[in-house]
N, CA, C and O of each residue as an XYZ file, in Angstrom:
340
protein
N       3.413      4.539     62.852
C       2.717      3.583     62.020
C       2.373      2.358     62.862
O       3.200      1.869     63.631
N       1.158      1.876     62.712
C       0.704      0.684     63.416
C       0.528     -0.438     62.413
O       0.052     -0.209     61.301
N       0.904     -1.637     62.790
C       0.717     -2.799     61.934
C      -0.250     -3.752     62.608
O      -0.063     -4.110     63.771
N      -1.271     -4.160     61.894
C      -2.251     -5.108     62.416
C      -2.005     -6.449     61.774
O      -1.759     -6.532     60.571
N      -2.069     -7.499     62.563
C      -1.852     -8.843     62.055
C      -3.089     -9.698     62.253
O      -3.834     -9.532     63.219
N      -3.291    -10.610     61.323
C      -4.314    -11.627     61.507
C      -3.598    -12.958     61.627
O      -2.571    -13.174     60.983
N      -4.126    -13.840     62.436
C      -3.467    -15.127     62.622
C      -4.421    -16.256     62.301
O      -5.633    -16.135     62.479
N      -3.865    -17.343     61.832
C      -4.651    -18.537     61.563
C      -4.643    -19.440     62.782
O      -4.125    -19.062     63.833
N      -5.214    -20.631     62.651
C      -5.204    -21.608     63.734
C      -3.781    -22.052     63.996
O      -2.863    -21.718     63.247
N      -3.608    -22.813     65.073
C      -2.287    -23.354     65.392
C      -1.769    -24.080     64.167
O      -2.480    -24.884     63.565
N      -0.542    -23.798     63.803
C       0.024    -24.394     62.608
C      -0.361    -23.629     61.351
O       0.052    -23.991     60.249
N      -1.145    -22.582     61.512
C      -1.591    -21.782     60.376
C      -0.560    -20.729     60.010
O       0.644    -20.982     60.052
N      -1.023    -19.592     59.663
C      -0.118    -18.537     59.229
C      -0.519    -17.211     59.862
O      -1.610    -17.063     60.414
N       0.373    -16.278     59.766
C       0.103    -14.910     60.187
C       0.181    -14.062     58.937
O       1.157    -14.135     58.191
N      -0.839    -13.260     58.704
C      -0.848    -12.430     57.510
C      -1.001    -10.965     57.867
O      -1.664    -10.620     58.845
N      -0.396    -10.126     57.087
C      -0.486     -8.691     57.287
C      -1.831     -8.218     56.768
O      -2.127     -8.346     55.580
N      -2.632     -7.680     57.646
C      -3.963     -7.227     57.258
C      -3.946     -5.767     56.817
O      -4.583     -5.417     55.823
N      -3.237     -4.924     57.532
C      -3.215     -3.504     57.189
C      -2.039     -2.832     57.866
O      -1.573     -3.273     58.916
N      -1.570     -1.768     57.258
C      -0.529     -0.962     57.874
C      -1.019      0.466     57.950
O      -1.676      0.966     57.037
N      -0.693      1.107     59.039
C      -1.081      2.494     59.208
C      -2.501      2.609     59.732
O      -3.223      1.617     59.827
N      -2.886      3.806     60.064
C      -4.251      4.051     60.517
C      -4.707      5.382     59.955
O      -3.898      6.210     59.538
N      -5.999      5.569     59.950
C      -6.552      6.859     59.582
C      -6.675      7.115     58.097
O      -7.013      8.231     57.703
N      -6.416      6.133     57.260
C      -6.579      6.337     55.831
C      -7.870      5.661     55.393
O      -8.314      4.711     56.038
N      -8.481      6.132     54.309
C      -9.714      5.511     53.843
C      -9.535      4.028     53.510
O     -10.481      3.249     53.625
N      -8.350      3.645     53.107
C      -8.079      2.255     52.738
C      -8.108      1.343     53.962
O      -8.428      0.161     53.842
N      -7.784      1.869     55.110
C      -7.704      1.086     56.338
C      -8.712      1.636     57.337
O      -8.376      2.474     58.174
N      -9.930      1.166     57.245
C     -10.975      1.733     58.083
C     -11.348      0.836     59.255
O     -12.384      1.042     59.888
N     -10.519     -0.152     59.547
C     -10.784     -1.016     60.694
C     -10.539     -0.291     62.006
O      -9.632      0.535     62.113
N     -11.351     -0.604     62.996
C     -11.260      0.036     64.307
C     -10.538     -0.912     65.258
O     -11.075     -1.973     65.576
N      -9.333     -0.564     65.725
C      -8.525     -1.466     66.557
C      -9.229     -1.964     67.815
O      -9.131     -3.147     68.141
N      -9.926     -1.100     68.517
C     -10.600     -1.518     69.752
C     -11.737     -2.496     69.451
O     -11.949     -3.454     70.195
N     -12.466     -2.254     68.358
C     -13.543     -3.169     67.976
C     -12.973     -4.523     67.556
O     -13.559     -5.563     67.854
N     -11.846     -4.511     66.873
C     -11.192     -5.767     66.480
C     -10.751     -6.542     67.719
O     -10.915     -7.760     67.780
N     -10.201     -5.849     68.692
C      -9.771     -6.502     69.932
C     -10.965     -7.120     70.655
O     -10.877     -8.242     71.152
N     -12.076     -6.393     70.716
C     -13.280     -6.935     71.359
C     -13.801     -8.156     70.606
O     -14.253     -9.125     71.217
N     -13.736     -8.103     69.283
C     -14.181     -9.250     68.483
C     -13.311    -10.469     68.762
O     -13.825    -11.581     68.884
N     -12.003    -10.273     68.864
C     -11.093    -11.386     69.157
C     -11.369    -11.976     70.532
O     -11.344    -13.194     70.708
N     -11.631    -11.119     71.498
C     -11.957    -11.598     72.848
C     -13.254    -12.408     72.816
O     -13.350    -13.452     73.460
N     -14.241    -11.934     72.077
C     -15.503    -12.660     71.938
C     -15.274    -14.041     71.340
O     -15.846    -15.026     71.807
N     -14.444    -14.115     70.312
C     -14.153    -15.399     69.666
C     -13.456    -16.340     70.635
O     -13.823    -17.510     70.741
N     -12.453    -15.835     71.341
C     -11.719    -16.670     72.299
C     -12.656    -17.181     73.387
O     -12.610    -18.359     73.743
N     -13.494    -16.317     73.909
C     -14.418    -16.703     74.975
C     -15.528    -17.641     74.504
O     -16.157    -18.311     75.323
N     -15.772    -17.695     73.209
C     -16.841    -18.554     72.690
C     -16.485    -20.032     72.782
O     -17.372    -20.885     72.831
N     -15.193    -20.337     72.804
C     -14.762    -21.728     72.855
C     -14.903    -22.467     71.541
O     -14.658    -23.672     71.481
N     -15.291    -21.774     70.494
C     -15.461    -22.409     69.179
C     -15.006    -21.455     68.072
O     -15.815    -20.948     67.296
N     -13.714    -21.227     68.020
C     -13.148    -20.301     67.039
C     -13.410    -20.786     65.615
O     -13.308    -21.981     65.336
N     -13.745    -19.869     64.721
C     -13.984    -20.259     63.333
C     -12.672    -20.613     62.630
O     -11.594    -20.196     63.054
N     -12.782    -21.374     61.571
C     -11.619    -21.706     60.747
C     -11.001    -20.435     60.175
O      -9.780    -20.313     60.075
N     -11.855    -19.498     59.804
C     -11.408    -18.236     59.223
C     -12.202    -17.117     59.876
O     -13.430    -17.092     59.788
N     -11.518    -16.202     60.522
C     -12.181    -15.065     61.150
C     -11.941    -13.835     60.297
O     -10.801    -13.422     60.087
N     -13.010    -13.265     59.815
C     -12.922    -12.061     58.999
C     -13.265    -10.866     59.869
O     -14.303    -10.852     60.530
N     -12.418     -9.889     59.871
C     -12.659     -8.680     60.652
C     -12.831     -7.509     59.694
O     -11.889     -7.113     59.007
N     -14.016     -6.971     59.657
C     -14.297     -5.820     58.808
C     -15.073     -6.204     57.561
O     -14.972     -7.325     57.061
N     -15.845     -5.253     57.073
C     -16.655     -5.500     55.885
C     -15.802     -5.721     54.649
O     -16.209     -6.447     53.743
N     -14.620     -5.106     54.595
C     -13.747     -5.320     53.445
C     -13.263     -6.762     53.398
O     -13.153     -7.343     52.318
N     -12.974     -7.341     54.548
C     -12.551     -8.745     54.606
C     -13.702     -9.663     54.207
O     -13.496    -10.631     53.475
N     -14.899     -9.370     54.676
C     -16.066    -10.180     54.324
C     -16.296    -10.143     52.818
O     -16.547    -11.181     52.205
N     -16.212     -8.969     52.221
C     -16.404     -8.826     50.780
C     -15.361     -9.614     50.002
O     -15.694    -10.312     49.044
N     -14.107     -9.509     50.407
C     -13.025    -10.200     49.698
C     -13.178    -11.712     49.793
O     -13.079    -12.411     48.784
N     -13.418    -12.217     50.986
C     -13.531    -13.662     51.180
C     -14.786    -14.201     50.499
O     -14.747    -15.278     49.902
N     -15.890    -13.474     50.578
C     -17.123    -13.909     49.928
C     -16.927    -14.043     48.427
O     -17.429    -14.986     47.815
N     -16.209    -13.118     47.837
C     -15.927    -13.178     46.404
C     -15.140    -14.439     46.047
O     -15.458    -15.121     45.073
N     -14.123    -14.740     46.834
C     -13.320    -15.946     46.601
C     -14.182    -17.199     46.747
O     -14.119    -18.099     45.909
N     -14.982    -17.257     47.805
C     -15.830    -18.427     48.040
C     -16.871    -18.609     46.937
O     -17.154    -19.737     46.532
N     -17.443    -17.505     46.448
C     -18.410    -17.590     45.353
C     -17.759    -18.166     44.101
O     -18.357    -18.992     43.412
N     -16.539    -17.734     43.809
C     -15.799    -18.244     42.653
C     -15.505    -19.730     42.815
O     -15.658    -20.505     41.871
N     -15.083    -20.125     44.014
C     -14.797    -21.538     44.265
C     -16.059    -22.389     44.155
O     -16.017    -23.481     43.587
N     -17.171    -21.910     44.687
C     -18.442    -22.644     44.613
C     -18.848    -22.848     43.153
O     -19.276    -23.940     42.779
N     -18.720    -21.816     42.332
C     -19.070    -21.928     40.914
C     -18.179    -22.959     40.216
O     -18.654    -23.719     39.372
N     -16.908    -22.985     40.561
C     -15.991    -23.952     39.960
C     -16.353    -25.384     40.367
O     -16.313    -26.295     39.541
N     -16.703    -25.576     41.630
C     -17.130    -26.906     42.093
C     -18.342    -27.367     41.286
O     -18.384    -28.507     40.825
N     -19.325    -26.488     41.114
C     -20.537    -26.861     40.381
C     -20.239    -27.141     38.913
O     -20.823    -28.056     38.332
N     -19.352    -26.378     38.313
C     -18.982    -26.593     36.916
C     -18.378    -27.977     36.712
O     -18.685    -28.655     35.731
N     -17.531    -28.390     37.627
C     -16.802    -29.654     37.491
C     -17.432    -30.810     38.263
O     -16.851    -31.893     38.334
N     -18.619    -30.590     38.845
C     -19.288    -31.645     39.622
C     -19.454    -32.951     38.834
O     -19.126    -34.009     39.371
N     -19.944    -32.929     37.592
C     -20.121    -34.195     36.866
C     -18.804    -34.961     36.670
O     -18.772    -36.185     36.795
N     -17.751    -34.259     36.373
C     -16.452    -34.910     36.189
C     -15.972    -35.496     37.509
O     -15.522    -36.640     37.557
N     -16.067    -34.722     38.567
C     -15.624    -35.182     39.886
C     -16.453    -36.365     40.372
O     -15.901    -37.356     40.850
N     -17.767    -36.268     40.254
C     -18.657    -37.330     40.725
C     -18.521    -38.594     39.877
O     -18.795    -39.695     40.355
N     -18.105    -38.443     38.644
C     -17.964    -39.582     37.746
C     -16.796    -40.494     38.070
O     -16.608    -41.511     37.403
N     -16.011    -40.154     39.075
C     -14.857    -40.989     39.427
C     -15.167    -42.000     40.519
O     -14.300    -42.801     40.868
N     -16.376    -41.988     41.067
C     -16.758    -42.959     42.101
C     -16.900    -44.358     41.503
O     -17.227    -44.499     40.324
N     -16.655    -45.391     42.310
C     -16.865    -46.769     41.869
C     -18.313    -46.989     41.442
O     -18.582    -47.677     40.458
N     -19.236    -46.401     42.188
C     -20.662    -46.623     41.921
C     -21.253    -45.561     41.008
O     -22.471    -45.508     40.844
N     -20.422    -44.717     40.413
C     -20.940    -43.598     39.646
C     -20.973    -43.771     38.228
O     -21.399    -42.870     37.506
């Protein structure tokens, strides 16, 4: 069994991304992930959140869409707290 880990920025966290290989649930390619990490490191501008795989992109996009909708819903209340508002 292989365990893949994802790591956050310094002071961040390490999260378990997947366990095992060869199952439909875990379709990430280890060598491609390693190449992606090397590309990020060599870029000199690592993202706040690095998503590896289409499943990660789908999951994070869903969360961000929900958060964006919540911000827009509560925008008038939030903006109404300014001194000049």
